C-alpha positions, 0 to 999 in steps of 0.5 A: 500500500502506498502511504500517500494520503492514507490514514490509520485511525486507532480506536473506534469511539466517538472521535475515531468514528467521526474522523473516519467519516469526515476523511472518507467524505473527502476521498482519503483512504482510511483504515480503522482498527478497534481492539474491542471485538464488539466495537463498544456498542454499549453504555448507559447514557450520554448528554450531548450539548449543542456544540457536540450536535453541531459536529454530528451534523457535519458528520452527517448523522444529525437526523438519526441522532435527533430520532434516537435521542431526546432534545431539550433547552433548559436545565433545572437545579433542584434540592435533594428533596426534589424541590425545583430551585431554579430553571435556566434556559440553556444556550444553544451552543450549536446554533439556533437550529439545534437544541441546547442539549440532547440526551441519548443512550450511549449505545445508540450513539455508537450504533449511529456512528458505526453505521456511518463508518461502514457506509463511508467505505473505511476499512474496519478491523475489530479485535485488532490492536497496533503492535509496533510503529516505525516512522520515517520522514514520509510515513509510518510502518505499522505492525498489527497483533494479527500479524499483518502490517501497513504503511500510512501517511498519518496515524491518529491515536483515538484510543481513549483515556488510557491510550496505548498509542500515546504511550508508544510514541513517548508521551508521558502524560497520564490520566489522574483521578480527581477524587470522585466516582460516578454511578450510572444507570439507564432507567425508565423515564418518569412522566414529567422528566423533560430536561436534566435536573441536577441536585448538588448536595444530599448523600452524593455530591451530584444527583442528576438525570437526563432523558434519553428517549420517549421512554428512557433516561440516564441517571447518575450519582457522584460521590467520593471515589471508592476502592473499586476492589471493595465493590462486587459487581453484584452489589452495584444496584444495591449501592446505587439505590442506597444513594438514590434513596436520599433524593425526592421528586422523580428520584423516587421512581428512578430508585425503584427501577434500579434492580439489575446490577448488570445495568449499573456502571461505576467509574472514577472521574479523571483529568488529563491534558497533554501539555506538550505537543499532541503529535510525534512525527506522523502520529497525532492524538485526538479526543480522550487520548489528548485530553479528558475531563470529569463530566461535571460540564458534560463536555467530554464527547463534545471536545472529542468531536470538535478535535475530529472536525478540526483535524479533518478540516486541516487534513482535507484542505492542505496538501502537505501534512507536516509538523506545522499542520499538526502543531497548528491543530493543537494550537487551535484546540488547546485554549478551548480544551483547557477551559473545559478541562479546568472548569470541569475540574473546578466545579468538582473541586468546589463540591468536594470542598463542601462549597454548596453555595459555589457559583455552579450555574454561573460557571456552567453558563460562562463555559457554555457561552464561550463554547457557542463559538466555532471550534 
């Protein structure tokens, strides 16, 4: 295979899938490898704000996303007993023709993107990982763990928070836990839930839910991070119900629906921001491989999608893929990503410090206003 204008994308998540579609639309040759044999078509739920929806529209999947998800334009702040304290109209950061926020099942988002990658003509291999990378001035020779090899003009590391590709090219930055852990579950949507409501305080730092469809929602509870070795998978539903029992309003119905531990997920919050270059030669980082933030502002997927859009724009509008182009990609993205990472961490820090009167709505509003600009 000639390496001219060929791209290998390592990782088939939100950023990798979206980048594959955007590059194929411009006629580039794209290989995508994903270590998971099922292409990670699973997960409880995801909150997508307007700037994420704007990119998904560019990818060409907005109509399916709108059909599968639940859009809304306001955010509620509630007391732990369910009393509504404040409702604000959310900024439409993707433009007036897109909702401010859309919730959907994460598995549905992945299915939509998987279908788009398949339709794009990208070559896909599942259950496949990169074994080694050897670079020269013109391309990258890649050996895969199935014994095959290929040569590419560019390799994109879209393999997530614990990116093996990032480590392989000598980037030493690693994700750091923030001290918070989150319980997530998909549940039936109680009548009357038509937006995200957040409670700060009570048994958990944050208790929230987001409608993900006509009959479903995604509920989450954030608490101090626990040693996961002390949490048996069979106890997950009981543990989440215990926390949920401290909340009123719609939480009473959500609490009663948390019965299946296999549907409950527990993970820690992490922070990552690669401060140095996001590339080494012809290998470049996107999405969670370059940056990740706790989901306190619901911007993790949006930042990954914006990376894909900006990198695709640069690769498809420049004939020369060199150090200057890849440096320009990082310089364009870094101020926006830094703001989101730092503000997401700040909000979490306020809550862990017990600052219940911290200006959470104001911080959220200021961040969203900044994100209304194009990436």
